[in-house]
Structure formats: C-alpha cells, structure tokens
LONU-115528 format. One record per atom (N, C-alpha, C, O): x, y, z; residue in one letter. Coordinates in steps of 0.02 Angstrom, whole numbers, plus 50000, padded with zeros to 5 digits. Layout:
! residues N
XYZA/...
//
This chain:
! residues 422
492144882848859M/492214889148817M/492774894348816M/493154895848769M/492714897448906K/492954900748934K/493764899348912K/494064903148874K/494034893748938D/494764890848945D/495104892248881D/495054888348834D/495494898348877V/495754901148820V/496794899248843V/497074896748892V/497054902048779T/497634904248774T/497674910448800T/497174914048803T/498374912848824A/498564918248827A/498284923948783A/497954928848798A/498574921248718E/498404925948664E/497944926648625E/497954931048581E/497414922148633F/497004921748618F/496434928348671F/496044932848655F/496564926748709A/496114932148773A/496624939848762A/496224944448755A/497344942248758L/497404946448746L/497204949348676L/497014955248671L/497244945948630R/496914947648582R/496414952248573R/496354956248527R/496034951448625E/495384954548634E/495534960248654E/495044964048652E/496044962948676I/496124970048699I/496184974348624I/496454971048581I/496034978948610K/496084983748556K/496374989648575K/496264992348630K/496724991648536S/497034999248556S/496495005848586S/495885005448581S/496795010448609N/496435015548642N/496265013548691N/496165018348728N/496085005948732Q/495605002848759Q/495855004348836Q/496445003548849Q/495395006348886K/495705006148955K/495674999249010K/495184995949027K/496454998349030V/496304988849024V/496694990549114V/497234993449121V/496334988349161F/496404988749242F/497114983849233F/497104979149193F/497624985149268V/498074976949292V/498014974949369V/498374978349405V/497754971849390Q/497924969149466Q/498614970049499Q/499124969049467Q/498604972149573G/499504973449590G/499554969649630G/499234964349631G/499894971149664G/500334967549733G/500584962949712G/500854962649657G/500524956649771A/500674949949752A/500424946849694A/500684942949654A/499734949949698A/499194947849628A/499564949049572A/499234946549526A/500094951649548T/499944954549484T/500164948949426T/500654945249431T/499754948949376P/499644945149336P/500334945149279P/500334946849219P/500684943649305L/501514942249267L/501604937649225L/502104937249190L/501124933449223Y/501044927949152Y/500754931549114Y/501184934649082Y/500154933349098L/499834936949037L/500184942949031L/500024945748978L/500704946949072L/500984953749031L/501564951949005L/501904955548967L/501734945049029N/502404945849004N/502224941848933N/502594943248886N/501684936648921E/501564935948864E/501244938948821E/501174936448765E/500884946948844W/500664950548801W/501304955948751W/501354960248707W/501614952548793T/502364957048737T/502494954248682T/502804957548640T/502294947248667K/502264943848624K/501874947048566K/502114947448509K/501194949448584C/500764950748521C/500404957048531C/499814958248517C/500904961448562A/500804967648562A/501144973148507A/501274979148509A/501214968548465E/501344974748388E/500774978348369E/500874984248351E/499964975148367D/499494977248337D/499334982848370D/499384987148327D/499154985548422I/498954986748448I/499254994848498I/499634994248546I/499055000048481K/499265007048532K/499085010748551K/498505012248537K/499345013448583D/498765016848666D/498585013748715D/498245017348752D/498665008448734V/498415005248770V/498425008448835V/498955007548865V/497985012048867E/497915013348937E/498035009348981E/497625004848974E/498555007649047I/498495003949070I/498355007449159I/498725012249170I/498055006249197I/497725008149254I/497815002649311I/497554997149317I/498205005649345S/498615001549385S/498795002949462S/498955008749472S/498794999449507M/499085000449563M/499774994749605M/499774988549607M/500174998249625S/500914995249655S/500854988449616S/500774982949643S/500904989249555M/501264981249494M/501844982149558M/501984986549598M/502154972949537L/502764970149563L/503004964649507L/502634961249471L/503594964449509G/504084958949469G/504074961549397G/503834967049384G/504364957149345D/504354959949275D/504104961149246D/504114957149199D/503644966749236I/502884964249198I/503094965349110I/502644964549068I/503594966649096G/503894965449023G/503604971348980G/503874973148927G/503054974049005I/502554978648953I/502994986848971I/502964991848935I/503194986449007N/503614994749026N/504094996149011N/504385001149033N/504374991448962D/505084990848905D/505004998048851D/504574998848808D/505565002548868E/505435007348797E/505335004448743E/505295008748700E/505254998448718K/505214996948647K/504354997848625K/504074999448572K/504084995548708F/503344996048701F/503045003748727F/502525004548759F/503535009348702K/502925015448713K/502555018748685K/502265024048697K/502595014148630S/502095019148572S/501165012848596S/500595014448579S/501315007748629N/500915001748630N/500455003148700N/499865001448703N/500855007148765F/500495007348810F/500575013448842F/500925017848817F/500305014048892Y/500155020148930Y/499835018448987Y/499325015048995Y/500435022949053F/500225019549119F/500115025949143F/500435031149134F/499455024549182R/498925029349217R/498895029149273R/498365030549301R/499625026749318S/499485025449390S/499205026949428S/498955032549419S/499075024149484L/498355025249534L/498955024849607L/498825028049658L/499475021249604F/500085021249641F/500725020449620F/500715014749597F/501265022649614V/501805022849578V/502125017149614V/502165017149675V/502415010849566S/502785006649592S/503375004849562S/503395005649501S/503955002149596P/504735002549541P/504554999849471P/504835003249428P/504244995749450P/504004993549386P/504054998349320P/504274997549263P/503715003649356I/503475009149316I/503495016249336I/503095020549318I/504185017149389R/504305021949402R/504635029149341R/504625035249343R/504955022749283K/505335026149252K/504815031749203K/504855037649185K/504165024449192N/503725028649117N/503365032149168N/502975035149132N/503205033949232V/502765039849265V/503275043449245V/503115044049186V/503665045749249N/503965050049264N/504395052949190N/504785057749186N/504195048849143G/504265049749075G/503855051949016G/503645057749024G/503705049348966L/503305052148907L/502835048348900L/502385050548863L/502715040448935N/502035035848944N/501925035048991N/501935029349014N/501825038649014G/501465036449111G/501445042749140G/501805047449123G/501025042849181D/500705049749233D/500515045849285D/500515039749291D/500285051649333Y/500015048149417Y/499285051749418Y/499115057549406Y/498955046849433I/498195049649476I/498375052349560I/498515048349604I/498335058149569P/498325058149664P/497525057649675P/497035060849656P/497665051549718V/496935050149744V/497055043949807V/497545040249804V/496555043449860F/496495040849911F/496285035449883F/495835034849841F/496785029549918L/496445022849920L/495895023649921L/495685023349863L/495355024949971S/494755022849985S/494325025949924S/493755023949911S/494545029249900E/494135032749840E/494185029349781E/493715029749741E/494775025449766I/494835024049690I/494165020449640I/494075019849579I/493675018049722H/493025012749676H/492875017849645H/492985016849585H/492595025249661Q/492275029449637Q/492425031549559Q/491985032749518Q/493125031649547L/493355031949480L/493065026049416L/493045026749355L/492915021549448F/492555015849412F/492015017249419F/491825017049360F/491585018649449E/490805018549475E/490465022749454E/489895022149430E/490885029149465L/490795036849435L/490935035349336L/490755039549296L/491215030049317K/491475030749245K/491885035549245K/491825038149190K/492345038849281I/492725045149276I/493455041649243I/493935044149215I/493295035649257I/493855029349216I/493345024349191I/493035020949233I/493245023649131E/492865016749107E/493255011849084E/493575013149033E/493345004749114L/493585002149109L/493454996749038L/492854995649031L/493814993848994D/493614991748938D/493874982948974D/493484978048973D/494494982748999V/494434976649008V/494754974849087V/494984979849114V/494794969249121A/495274970549211A/495624963449176A/495354958949144A/496334964349196L/496494956549184L/496854955449258L/497384958449268L/496674952849292V/496454947549363V/496924940749377V/497184937849330V/496974939349425H/497524932349443H/497174931849495H/497014936249535H/497034924949492V/496414922249534V/496734915549555V/497164913549516V/496594911049616S/496594905649620S/496104901349569S/495714904549535S/496124893049563P/495694890749538P/494924892049563P/494814895849610P/494454889049533P/493664888349547P/493774883649597P/494324881049603P/493124881549648D/493144878849695D/492494875949687D/492144879049647D/492114869149724K/491844866649689K/490984868149656K/490594865249617K/490974875949708H/490524878849663H/490594883449630H/490044885249608H/491184887949607G/491244887149530G/491494896249566G/491224901349545G/491904896249606F/491974904149639F/492854905149641F/493194903649690F/493044907149598C/493934908949607C/493854914449670C/493374917349695C/494674914449686S/494854920049738S/495244924749710S/495734922649680S/495144931549711L/495724935949684L/496334935649739L/496854937849714L/496384934249780G/496934929549827G/497234936449877G/496984939749923G/497774936649849M/498034941649901M/497934949749891M/498144953549934M/497664951749842S/497644958549843S/496784958949799S/496634957449741S/496314962049862V/495614961149819V/495714971549825V/495504974949778V/495924973649864D/496014982149871D/495364985349825D/494774985949840D/495774987549754V/495304990749714V/495244984149670V/494744985749639V/495344980249655A/495244974549607A/494414971449607A/494094969849557A/494224971349670R/493414968449661R/493074975849608R/492674975449562R/493234978949621S/492764985449587S/492934986849517S/492544989149476S/493644984849505A/493704983949438A/493574978549392A/493704978049332A/493284974349437V/492934967049412V/492204967449376V/491924965149326V/492044972449437K/491314973549448K/491104978049369K/490674977149325K/491674983349380Y/491624987949299Y/491744988149243Y/491494992149202Y/492234983249229A/492514981649195A/492114978949133A/491644975249148A/492224980049068K/491634977649015K/491914970248990K/491664966648947K/492344969549020K/492634961149000K/493244958949057K/493614963449079K/493304954049072V/493754951249121V/494254945849109V/493984940449121V/494804945149092I/495254942849083I/495584937649129I/496184938849125I/495514933449163A/496064930349237A/496484926649215A/496474924049159A/496974925849263Q/497564921649255Q/497474916649317Q/497514917549378Q/497364911249277V/496894907649346V/497754901349382V/497914896349350V/498054902849434N/498544898649448N/498444894349521N/498264897849568N/498514889249530P/498484884049574P/498994888349635P/498744888249691P/499564891449631N/499974895449690N/499544903149702N/499724907749739N/499144903049675M/498864909949722M/498304906849787M/497844902849785M/498554910249832P/498084907949896P/497344910249889P/497164915749869P/496894904349912R/496254907049910R/496044910349995R/496184907250046R/495784915449994T/495724920650040T/494994921850045T/494634922649995T/494754921850117H/494204924650152H/493724932150130H/494144936550137H/493344934150116G/493154941450125G/492744943050062G/492194940450051G/493094948550012D/492694950749954D/492944950449904D/492824953849855D/493444945149911G/493774941749859G/493674935149794G/494054932749752G/492974934149812L/492804927549791L/492244929749711L/491694932449713L/492574927849658I/492244930749590I/492134924149558I/492614920649542I/491274921349544S/491034917249504S/491474916449438S/491704921549411S/491594911049415V/491874910449332V/491344913249295V/491554915849243V/490614913749303K/490194918749271K/490414923249238K/490394923649177K/490744928949294D/490874934749275D/491484935349269D/491834940149284D/491674928849240I/492564930449195I/492234929049136I/491694926349125I/492774932149089D/492504929849024D/492944924548981D/492734920548939D/493724925549008Y/494144920948987Y/494324919349035Y/494204923149082Y/494714913049050L/495274910549096L/495774907149073L/495714901949040L/496394910049090V/497104907749057V/497194904149101V/497024906249156V/497464897849097Q/497754892149157Q/498624894349152Q/498894894249097Q/498974895949205C/499604896949204C/499794893949294C/499374894649338C/500684889949311N/500664887249355N/501444891949375N/502004890149358N/501304897349409E/501844900649417E/502014904849497E/501534907949520E/502654904849538L/502534906349602L/502264915049590L/502284918349537L/502064916849645L/502024923149666L/502644927249654L/503154924649631L/502594934549672P/503194937649674P/503264939649730P/502814942949756P/503844938249763E/503964937549846E/504414945149859E/504834947749822E/504204946949915V/504624950249971V/504784947850043V/504524942650063V/505224951650086D/505374947850133D/505734955350154D/506204956550116D/505644960050200Y/505894967150238Y/506304964550296Y/506824967150317Y/505954958350322R/506464956650383R/507104957550388R/507414960950429R/507364953250330T/508154952450326T/508544959950319T/509134961350330T/508014963950295K/508514969850290K/508404974750349K/508734979950344K/508064974350397I/508114978550471I/508834977450504I/509234972850515I/508774984250513G/509664987650540G/509584989450578G/508994990550592G/510234991650635D/509914996650692D/509595001650704D/509405003450760D/509475005250633C/509135014550647C/508615009850638C/508295011650687C/508165003650607E/507365002350591E/507255000250668E/506725000950698E/507804997650692R/507634994150786R/507285000450813R/506665000850818R/507835006650833S/507975010550871S/507155013050865S/506795012750915S/506855015750788I/506175017750776I/505905013650814I/505745015150871I/505805007750787A/505275002050808A/505015002950900A/504495004150930A/505815001350919H/505735003450983H/505345008051030H/505125006851086H/505315015250984H/504975021151031H/504315021350991H/503905025051019H/504055018350927V/503435018450900V/502905011950958V/502385012850988V/503415005050951A/503325002551025A/502995002451075A/502594998251095A/503305010651113S/503265011751168S/502675016851172S/502485020251220S/502435016451106L/501535021151087L/501325015251099L/500795016651126L/501335010951099I/500765005751090I/500515003651149I/500885002351196I/499835003151153D/499574999451232D/499224993351217D/499014993151159D/499104988051254D/498804983451255D/498064983351228D/497714987951250D/497804979551189G/497054980251160G/497114984651100G/496524985451084G/497464987751059S/497704992951008S/497374988350967S/497234982550984S/497234991350903T/497054990950855T/497714992350811T/497914998050823T/498234987950749L/498524990850717L/498314992350625L/497874989850589L/498834997250612Q/498744999550548Q/499364998750530Q/499635004050546Q/499844994450501L/500564994050483L/500694993150416L/500304988750397L/501034994950370G/501124993450320G/501584990450275G/501294985550254G/502064990850252I/502514984050223I/503174988450219I/503204994250197I/503694984650245G/504284988250257G/504754986250317G/504594982450364G/505374989750308T/505814986150380T/505824987950424T/506124984850468T/505364996650441I/505024999150489I/504514996350514I/504464997150575I/503994992550483P/503514988650506P/503724983650513P/503654982450573P/503894980750496D/504404975150524D/504564974950583D/504384970950626D/504944979550586A/505344981050643A/504764981050711A/504684976650753A/504374987950705V/503974988050769V/503754979650779V/503824976250830V/503434977050706L/503034969550746L/503474965150766L/503294959950793L/504154966850755E/504624959750812E/504724964950874E/505284964350900E/504354969550902C/504744974650970C/503854970651003C/503884969851064C/503354969050980L/502714968451007L/502614962651041L/502104960251065L/503284960151041G/502984951751082G/502744948251153G/502524942751170G/502904954851189N/502684955551258N/501944959351260N/501684960551314N/501654960951205H/501214965351216H/500544960251205H/500574954351186H/499974963851221K/499144957651229K/498934960851193K/499134966351172K/498234956251174D/497814957051135D/497664961551086D/497174965351087D/498114961151040L/498344967250996L/497754964350912L/497744958450895L/497374969350877G/497044968450850G/497654972450776G/498184975550774G/497064969350721V/497554971950662V/496994973250609V/496694968550583V/496844980750590H/496184982550532H/496634986250488H/496704992150504H/496954984450438T/497814988250382T/497504987350304T/497264981850291T/497514991150266E/497604990050216E/498124983850189E/497934979050156E/498814985150208M/499194979250179M/499564976350240M/499574980150288M/499884970350248F/500084969450301F/500864964450255F/500924963350195F/501264962750303S/501854957750250S/501874954450293S/501384953750330S/502624950450307N/502794945150344N/502954945650410N/503074940750445N/502964952450434G/503134951850507G/502404949550565G/502494947750623G/501854950050540I/501284951050570I/501164940450604I/500904938550656I/501424936950556M/501364930050567M/501654928350645M/501294925550687M/502084929550652N/502394927550718N/501804927850774N/501594922850803N/501574934350784L/501304937950823L/500724935150836L/500484935350893L/500364931750776M/499614930450764M/499784922150799M/499444918850839M/500504920450763Q/500234910750779Q/500664910650871Q/500734905350901Q/500914918750905K/500854916950987K/500374919951007K/500284919651068K/499784924350959G/499234922951007G/499124931751041G/498654934451071G/499794934251022V/499744945051044V/499394946651025V/498984950151054V/499364944050946I/498774947850897I/498134941150889I/498184935250873I/497574945450909N/496894939350925N/496354942650918N/495784940450926N/496584951050894N/495924953450866N/495214953950912N/494654954450888N/495354953550973K/494874952351025K/494454958051072K/493984957951112K/494914963151042Y/494384969251053Y/494184974951009Y/494004980451027Y/494264972150932K/493904975850889K/493364975050881K/493104969550887K/493034980850864H/492174982950864H/492244978150793H/492034972350800H/492494979850729K/492294977250651K/492814972350654K/493384973050677K/492504966350624H/492724961250627H/493294957950660H/493874956850644H/492704955950740R/492894955050776R/493514945550759R/493274940850728R/494164945350785F/494264939250795F/494754937050740F/495034931550741F/494854943050678K/494894942050605K/495324948650625K/495254953150666K/495944946650560T/496334953150532T/496134954350478T/496094950450430T/495964960850482A/495574962750423A/495874967250371A/496144972550389A/495854965650317T/496494970550259T/496284969850210T/495804966150198T/496704974750155A/496274974250087A/497024971150024A/496894971249964A/497604969050043F/497994966150026F/498664965350057F/498864969550097F/499074959350038A/499534958250063A/500124955450033A/500024951449987A/500814957050052I/501474955450005I/501774953550059I/501764955350118I/502064948950025G/502734945050074G/503194939650034G/503434941149980G/503324932850066N/503414929450030N/503144922050069N/502784922350119N/503414914750034K/503204910450013K/502624907950071K/502044905950062K/503034908950135E/502894908150204E/502224911750219E/501764909350252E/502224916350198L/501424920350199L/501004919250170L/500424918550190L/501284918450087Y/500534915650064Y/500284910450092Y/499684910450106Y/500654905450103D/500464896950148D/500284899550203D/500004894850233D/500264904450237F/499984906050289F/499384907850284F/498984904950320F/499184912350245V/498694916550236V/498014911950174V/497454913450155V/498434906550164D/497804901650115D/497404899550153D/497544897750210D/496574899450118D/496194896750157D/496194900050223D/495694898150254D/496544904450260N/496464903750332N/496034908850372N/496114914850363N/495624906650411P/494724910550415P/494914916150458P/494514920450477P/495654915950477S/495804921850533S/496034926450509S/496234930950547S/496114927250433F/496044934450393F/495174934750330F/494794930950300F/495274941350343V/494644944250305V/495074946550268V/495594948550294V/494964947150174F/495164953750134F/494554957050101F/494114954250069F/494584962350113L/494074966250101L/494134971650040L/494694972850019L/493604974750013N/493774981049973N/494084984050013N/494104982650072N/494474990549976A/495044996450019A/494454998850017A/494345000850075A/493835000349972S/493515007149998S/493155004950079S/492875009350111S/493195000450096Y/492804998850171Y/493384997850206Y/493315000250263Y/493944995250199V/494564997050232V/494855000950259V/495175000150311V/494765007650217N/494955012950235N/494335017750237N/494305023850247N/494145015950232D/493395021750266D/493485024350346D/493445021050398D/493615030850338G/493645034050407G/493215032350459G/493465031950515G/492405030950448Y/492265029950503Y/492245022850524Y/492215021450583Y/492285017350469V/492485011950495V/493195010950536V/493185008450592V/493795012950507I/494485012650551I/494245017750630I/494455015050681I/493945022950640R/493815027050707R/493195021150740R/493125020950802R/492745016650695S/492605012950765S/492995007250796S/492775004550847S/493515005350772N/493975001250816N/494205006050889N/494155012150888N/494445002350951P/494755002850994P/495465007350991P/495755003750950P/495915012351005K/496485012151016K/496815011650953K/497225007050955K/496795015250886V/496905013950835V/497635015250831V/497705021050853V/498165013150817V/498715015050807V/498975013850725V/499055008650694V/499065021050705A/499275020450625A/499935022950600A/500125028450579A/500215017250607V/501115018050601V/501165020650509V/500915016350473V/501425026550472N/501475025950417N/502175030550398N/502405034550439N/502395029850351S/503085034750351S/503045041450278S/502655043850237S/503675041850298A/503515049850249A/504415050350210A/504875047350239A/504565054250146I/504885055250105I/505335061550161I/505895060550185I/505035066150169E/505205069450206E/504715076350265E/504125075150253E/504725078250282I/504275081650330I/504685090150342I/505275089850358I/504435096150336D/504665099050348D/504365102750437D/503915100050469D/504635107350454L/504885109750522L/504105112150543L/504055114650599L/503625111650509T/503085115550541T/502625104050540T/502075103650568T/502745101050528G/502335094550509G/502065093250448G/501645088750452G/502115095050402Q/502015094750329Q/502305088450303Q/502905088150290Q/501985084150297I/502225076650264I/502215075750200I/501655075550175I/502875074950150C/503005073350086C/503095064050095C/503605061150112C/502355060750075A/502595055350053A/502535052149997A/502505045949997A/502515055449947D/502495052449882D/502935053449818D/503065050049768D/503165061249849S/503735060449789S/504245065249817S/504195068249871S/504775065749769I/505505068249791I/505605073849740I/505685072849680I/505585080649772G/505355087149747G/504625084449668G/504085081749676G/504935086649606T/504395084649568T/504385075349549T/503875072449530T/504665073749553Y/504875065749537Y/504275061349570Y/504215061649631Y/503895057949537Q/503395055349568Q/503435046249572Q/503355041749531Q/503635046649663Y/503865039949704Y/503425035449698Y/503405031649650Y/503045035449742S/502555031349737S/501895034249744S/501755035449685S/501295036349785G/500585037149795G/500585040149858G/501075039549895G/500045043449874V/499405047249913V/499245039049953V/499245037750014V/499125035249904G/498825025549950G/498225029550001G/497775033549989G/498515026250066G/497955026150118G/498265028050176G/498125024350224G/498675032950189Q/498865037650228Q/498625038750289Q/498615036650347Q/498355044850233M/497745049950266M/497145044950287M/496855045950340M/497035041250257D/496385038450277D/496315036250354D/495845037050393D/497185031850366F/497145028950412F/497525036050474F/497395036150534F/497835039450450I/498095046050515I/497475048850561I/497375050350620I/497125048850504R/496485053550523R/495795048650558R/495365051650591R/495765043450550G/495465038450552G/495695036350654G/495355035250704G/496445036650639A/496705034350710A/496615039450762A/496505038250822A/496715048050721A/496615052850765A/495875053550795A/495825057650840A/495305050350777L/494525050850786L/494525044550823L/493995044850854L/494785039550836S/494655032650865S/494775034250917S/495245038050925S/494345031550983P/494415032351058P/495265029951073P/495435024451051P/495725033651106G/496265031251116G/496805032451058G/497405033351066G/496525032351007G/497055032350943G/497665036150933G/497705041650962G/498195033950894K/498725037350882K/498925038350826K/499125032750809K/499045043450764P/499275042550708P/500135045350734P/500335049850771P/500475039950693I/501135042150699I/501365040150626I/501185035950584I/501895045550630I/502485046650549I/503025041650587I/503225043450642I/503235035950562A/503865034950576A/504235035050518A/504035033450462A/504895037250536M/505555036450486M/506225039150507M/506355043250551M/506575036250471S/507475038950473S/507455045450489S/507015049750483S/507925045350507S/508255054850518S/508485058650440S/508345064050414S/508915052450417V/509085053950344V/509035049350291V/509045043350305V/508985051050233S/508925045550181S/509715043250170S/510275045450185S/509445037350134G/510135035350120G/510785036050078G/511195031950058G/510695043350071K/511045046550028K/511255052650109K/511565057750094K/511115051650172G/511135056650224G/510995063850232G/511235068350267G/510465063450181V/510005071650168V/509655070650227V/509385065350245V/509675078250267S/509135074850333S/508175076450306S/507915080850272S/507985071850333K/507245071550294K/506755075750338K/506205077650318K/506985076850395I/506825084150419I/507185090250390I/507795090650387I/506775094750369T/507025101050327T/506535107050344T/505945106750360T/506975113150335P/506685118850349P/506115119750294P/505715123950316P/505865116850218F/505315119850194F/505355112750130F/505865109450121F/505075112250114L/504905104950075L/505125106750015L/505005112449996L/505565101449969N/505905102149911N/505355105849849N/504805103149842N/505475110149820Q/504965113949758Q/504905107749730Q/505335103849709Q/504015107149733G/503705102949689G/503345096049739G/502925091749728G/503725097549791A/503665089749824A/502825089049842A/502465093949828A/502535083649869G/501725086549886G/501725084449941G/502115080249963G/501255087149971V/500995086650028V/500435081750046V/499865083950050V/500575073750059V/500145071150086V/499635070850119V/499035070150110V/500165071750181T/499625073750254T/500125079750278T/500725081150275T/499215083550315T/499335090850343T/499625089350397T/499705084250431T/499845098050401R/500355098450475R/499775097150535R/499955094850589R/498925099050518A/498545097350573A/498475091950587A/498335090350645A/498565087050533H/498445080050546H/498805074950572H/498635069150579H/499565078850592V/500095075550608V/499975073650692V/499695078450719V/500075069150730H/500195070250812H/500605068350829H/500675070350887H/501155063950807Y/501615057650826Y/502315056750787Y/502415051450758Y/502695060850787V/503365059750725V/503855055650744V/504135058550790V/504175049250733V/504615047450766V/505235045050711V/505165043150653V/505885045750753T/506385042050720T/506765040450760T/506585041150818T/507455037550746E/507985033150777E/508185038450842E/508375037150899E/508075043450815N/508135049550901N/507785049850940N/508055051650992N/507105048850946G/506465050750990G/505955051250954G/505905049050897G/505525054250985I/504625056150981I/504555061250985I/504585063951041I/504445064450931A/503935073150949A/503235072950956A/502825070550917A/503125075951015E/502225076350981E/502055082350975E/502235087151011E/501585082350916L/501505088650891L/500935091050894L/500885096750871L/500345088150920F/499605089150928F/499585093950984F/499745093051043F/499355099050956G/499225106250999G/499855109251019G/499915112551071G/500435107850971K/500765113250983K/500945117850944K/500885115650886K/501245126050943T/501185130150885T/501865127350844T/502315123250855T/501715131450794L/502365129750723L/503025131250751L/503535128350732L/503015137250812K/503905134450827K/503795130250891K/504175132150936K/503595127850900E/503505121250979E/503585116150910E/504155113650907E/503205114450866R/503315111050828R/503975107550800R/504135101650800R/504415115450768A/505015115950744A/505475113850803A/505985110550793A/505315115450853I/505905112950895I/505655106450923I/506135103050942I/505125103750930A/505305097350935A/505345092650874A/505445086650887A/505275094750799L/505535089750786L/506395092650779L/506795088050784L/506555096350773R/507545097750776R/507715093350821R/508265090650812R/507355091850872N/507735086650936N/507695080150914N/507985075550942N/507305079350860I/507215069850847I/507545070150768I/507425065750727I/507955075650753A/508345076850695A/508895073350689A/508975070850744A/509375071550652N/510285068750625N/510725074950682N/510595081050680N/511095072650715E/511435077050763E/511855080550707E/512235084650733E/511915080350650A/512465084850585A/511875088350582A/511955094350594A/511365086850571H/510925092950544H/510525100450590H/510225105250565H/510655099150655Q/510395101450690Q/510555108150702Q/510145111850730Q/510925109450691E/511285116750687E/511065120150631E/510935126150635E/510995116050562E/510765120750514E/509825122650519E/509505126950490E/509575116650574L/508725117850595L/508825123150638L/508425127750630L/509095123650664D/509235128850729D/509425137750692D/509215143250708D/509825136050649K/509845144750589K/509135144150548K/508995148950512K/508695138750551A/508075140750513A/507515141050539A/506995142850512A/507615138450615I/507125141350674I/507205147050678I/506715150750686I/507865149650674F/507745157750723F/507495162150666F/507025166050669F/507975160850600E/507575166650543E/507035166250542E/506725171550539E/506675160350544R/505755159850550R/505345163450608R/504895167550600R/505595160950669F/505385161050723F/505765167650764F/505365170450800F/506235169750765K/506755173850790K/506735172050852K/507125174450893K/
//
C-alpha cells in the first residue's frame, strides 16, 4: 500500500505547507523533478533545505509563486532564489538545526528524503546524508521517500523503518557527484603543505569538502594514526583509510570508526562507503556538539573563509550582503578544536579571490556576516604561510595577517595598519 507513483505522493502536499528536502548527495532529484510536472495546483509551499545538489527543477523562475526557499545553508541550485524574491536564509549553527524542528519553530508538514531499499528487517538507510534529515523525518507529519538501489547503505543513525514512511516512490538514478581532487592547483598544494605541518600524528581531523581539504589529505600520506570526526568529507579520505594512515586508533568517541554527518563525492566514494562498518553516519546535533568534539584528542579543524579582516574576523557565508553559503558547522568545530587537548583550529584560504581581490582586508565588506569571531581564530593559513593569532594584540594580528597576504596587496595593508594603529 505504501508503494505509489511520484505524482500520487506529491499530490498529498498542499499549498502553504512546509516541506523539508534532504540535501547533499541524497538530494531526492527524481521526486523534485517529478514535482515540476504537477506543481500547478499548489502555491507558497515552503522548502526547508540544506545544501541541495544537482538540477532540482523547482528552482526555475516559472515556479516562483509555487515554491519559497527557506534555506538553512545556501547551495548553488537555490543561490539565485535566496538572493531574490522567493527565498531567504536562516542563520543557524548546524548543531542547532534539529531544535528548529523539535521546538516547532519550524513545523514540518512533509519530509522528502532519499533512501536505500529496505533490508530483510524492513529498514531503509538515509545513506550519504544523515545530518539533520534524521530529525526532520522524526518530526515531520508525513514522510515521502525516494527509494533508490544506488543509495549506499550507511551505518549509524540513518536507519528508518518502512513503518515510519508514509509513501515509497521507486526510482533508479545515479547520485549527484563532485570530485575536487581534479581541481587542485599549485596554490591549494602550497596551502595544504602549511596546514599539514601543523598536524601531529594521532590527531583527529575535521575537514570539509573542496580543493583545499582534499589537497591537505594528499599531504598526510606519511602521518600516522590519524582519526576523523567531521561533519562531512569527500573523496580525499579514501586513500588514507586504505593505507591505514586514518585508523581512528586514538579517538575517544567512536574509536576505530570515521564519524561524520554526511559525505559528498563520486561513485568511487559511494561504493567505498556502502555497507562499510569503518564509517558511522550520525545526527549533526551529535557530530557538531562542542562537548563531543573536544572529547577527542588533538582535534585539528580546517575551515575556509570568503574574507578576513586585519583583526581576525572571519566572513565565511556571504559576499557583502549577497548570501553565498551559510554558517554551517565552522564555529562548532573551531571552538571544539580550541578546547580539545592539543587541538588546533585553522582557517585555510587562498590569499586572493579568483578575481585577484585580496581576501585579507582592512575591513569586511559592508553587509558581510561574521561567522567566526576574532577571539575564536588561532591559525590562519594561505599559500604564503601561517599566521598564529592566538594571544596576539590587534596590531600584532594585523601584521601577522599582512605577512601572509598576496604581495601585490601588502602595501595597501601596510597603509591600513598605519592609519589604524599609527
């Protein structure tokens, strides 16, 4: 009785309802694209989402009166919507998103999720994206699941009984893929070598996805006994696990297992993760909990920034007032790493943007959001070196950051430092 067509299930969603859509590699693209075929009768459906990937269909301009995007983390498919008239952004830590559902600050009518086929016991898996999807399934009034044999079955918190799913929609589609290893250049390699020099054997790593995290992982082949406790990871982790460099031997939480909330990569990664007991996919409320993070030894948290001012304030989610991404888990892990015994919170970024604009600036752009405060920042790394800010005065910080800025912009920063500090 639960097996239905996509149209039948989606017709159950009414105007003005709030619908959670699972994100990352588990974005239910089949359901979303089928929705574009039967959305003419609904208006003002609020889409609650975090980092959707791929061609989602419903973001098209012609559906601006049908769907409104209330984003928890802005990703490319909905960036235009969020910065336009049919969307907006909720600033929130990844570790606290579950409270929005639990406390009914956002009352979910429906959750659209993407799961593996049920096992012999009747349990499906949320696969590559457990993060906040588990909480959404728990608190949504109705659950519609896209069932796909290509979705990896992951261990941890993502198992859901078919009894808790209202409608099952069968499909057979490949997951959206990314592979940043092919985009690593000389700049990313230079940054990675500096970051790797800060990582001791036996450290617990938090690395996101992108060219810099994967470049850092490429530099750790001679390290020993590394662990991983991270909100997300990508392809770069596979080689180190296969070589035994990452063995999670010294972690205190989930020893001998790589702990995460979600992962995004290519088919090689999805096959590696499938039914692999070396991984445990957990609720983001737990993975990003500061107490849990600091319980592990030598936590090294590597995060990035859009820009940083001369005092160390980090903007990581917007370009001026243009909402580019979100708060995510940066602050969760920067603080958790700082409180971990031997931990190191690191901001790693190129010194200039793709357009040659300095990312180390006298002041943040007007309207830019401060994701990580200057009191939380310990290390800033660019291709030009490492700036250690912890314990330094404002003037000392400014000089340290100027020294790792792009050479073409150092004179401008010198003038700004003089004008401010004489």
